[in-house]
N, C-alpha and C positions, 0 to 999 in steps of 0.2 A: 767077371771076365772083362778085360779092357776091349774097347772098340777097335777093330782092325780097320785101317783106312785104305791101305793099298798093299798088294802082294806082288813080289817079283820072284825071280828064280831062286835066289838065296836069302833075300831079306823081306821084311814086311815093316810097314809103318803102323804104329798103334798109338792111340791117345794115351798120354801119360796119366798115371794114377798117383795118389799120394805116396805109395810105396816106392815110387821112382825118384822121389826128392833127393835122397842121398846120392844116387847115381848122377843126377843132373848137376847138383852142386859140385860134386867131385870132378865132373868133366869141365865145368866152367872155371873152376879154380885150379885145375891141373896146370903146373908151370909150363907145360908144352902148349897149352891152349890159351892161357891168360893173356899173352901179348896180342892176340888177334881179336879178342872180344871184349865187351864191357859186361861183366857178370852181374847177375841179379842175386838177391838174397832169397832165403827160404820162404820168407813171408810173401814176397812177390810171386814166386812160383805157386805157392799154396793158394793165393788169391786167384790166379789163372785157372788152376785145376778145379777149384770149388765154385767160382762165381763168374768168371769171365766168359763172354760169348764172342767177343771180337778177337780174342787171342787163344792160342792153344799150344801146349807143350806136347811134342810128339817124340816117341821113342823109336829108334831104328833098331830092329833086332833080327837075329838069324832065325829063319823059319824053322829049321831043323831042331835047334837046341833051345830057342827062346831066349838066348843070351843077348842082352843089350849091347850094341856095338856103336851107338851114336845117338844123337839128339838134335832136333830142330825146334825152333819156336816160330810160329806163324802168327802174324798180326794182320789186321784188316779184314777179318772174316765177316764183318757186318757192313762193309762199305757199299754204298749204292753203285759205285764205279766198278765193283767186282775186281778189286785190285788187292792182291795179297802181298805182304812183305814177308820174305823168308829171312830169318835171322838166327843167330846162334847155331849155325850149321857146324856141328862138331862130330867127327867120326873118330872113335877111339882106336879102332883097329885099322891102322894105316897100311897102305901098300898092298891091299887085297882086292882093290876094285870096288870096295863098298861105297866109296864116295860117289862114283858114277852111278851105281845101282840106286843108291838113296836119292840122288838128284832125279833120276828117271821116275822114281816112285812119287816124289813130291810134285813133279810136273804132272804126272798122270792124275793124281788126286786133285790138284788145283784146277786143271783144265778139263778133265773128263768128268770127275765126280762133282766138283763144286761148280763147274761151268763158268769159271772166272775168265775175265778178259785179259788180265795182265798180272804178272808177278815180277817183283823186283827185290833187290838186296843191295846192301853196301858191303864193302870189303876194304880193309886197310890196304893202302897202295903197295906196301912191301910184302904182302902175303902172296907171294908169287905162286906157290903151290895151289892155293885156293883159287886164285884168279885163273890159272890154267884149267883147273877142273871146271869152273863155271863157264868159261868161254867154250871149252870143248863140248859142253852140254847145251850149247845154243844161247847162252846169255850174251847179250850185247852190251858193250860199254856205252853208257848214256851220258856220263859226265864224271866230273871230279869235284868234290867239295874240299876245298883247301883248308887246312889247319882248323878242322871242326871239332876234333876230340882232343881233350887235354889228358894225357896219360903220363903219370909220374913227372909232371912239369914240362912235358914236351907236347907241342901241338902236332897232331897227325892228320893226314889226308885220307879221305874215303873215296873209293871208286864206286860209282853207282852202276849197277848192271840190271838189265831187264829182259823179259821175254813176253811176247804177246801170244794169245791163243792161236792165231793163224800161223805164227812161226813154229809153235809147238806142233800143230797138226801137219804142217809142211814137213817137219823133221820126221814125224811118224809115217807119213806117206813115203818118205825116202828110206825107211827102215832104220832110222837112227834112234827110235824110241821103242819101248815095248809094244808088241802087237795088242 
């Protein structure tokens, strides 16, 4: 049985297991997702699942059915600064509010369970749907790294977003996070 990290009304986050590799690779290389991420290969994910302590692959799944509906990668789990990097945030079932619930769950896990100080992510500057989601979930734009990724011969910009533990807990006190 895979380790459950956080539960919400409809979704839960669980640690990915080797049986999830096909799903993760399919999500990363899906033509709808590929323009927005830098995918990793099977060997990289296998190494994370079997050996890594500083990184974790996380499956987002429906609580009722157990069906996987998305995926996160989290890095920085061993940093002294207690700073997590959320990356590869991919929700397969779009338009159902799963992105918002998944973000609330990853925040709860990061700030309440792990008791981290900060979480951050980067997002390609043209991924307006994702930027809207992240900002609506309390992430603040912290900067822009210009022309830092080379994709198909084109340099792309990354927006850096972050949230601090005190900002998360203020949102929770305001009823913007799960109780």
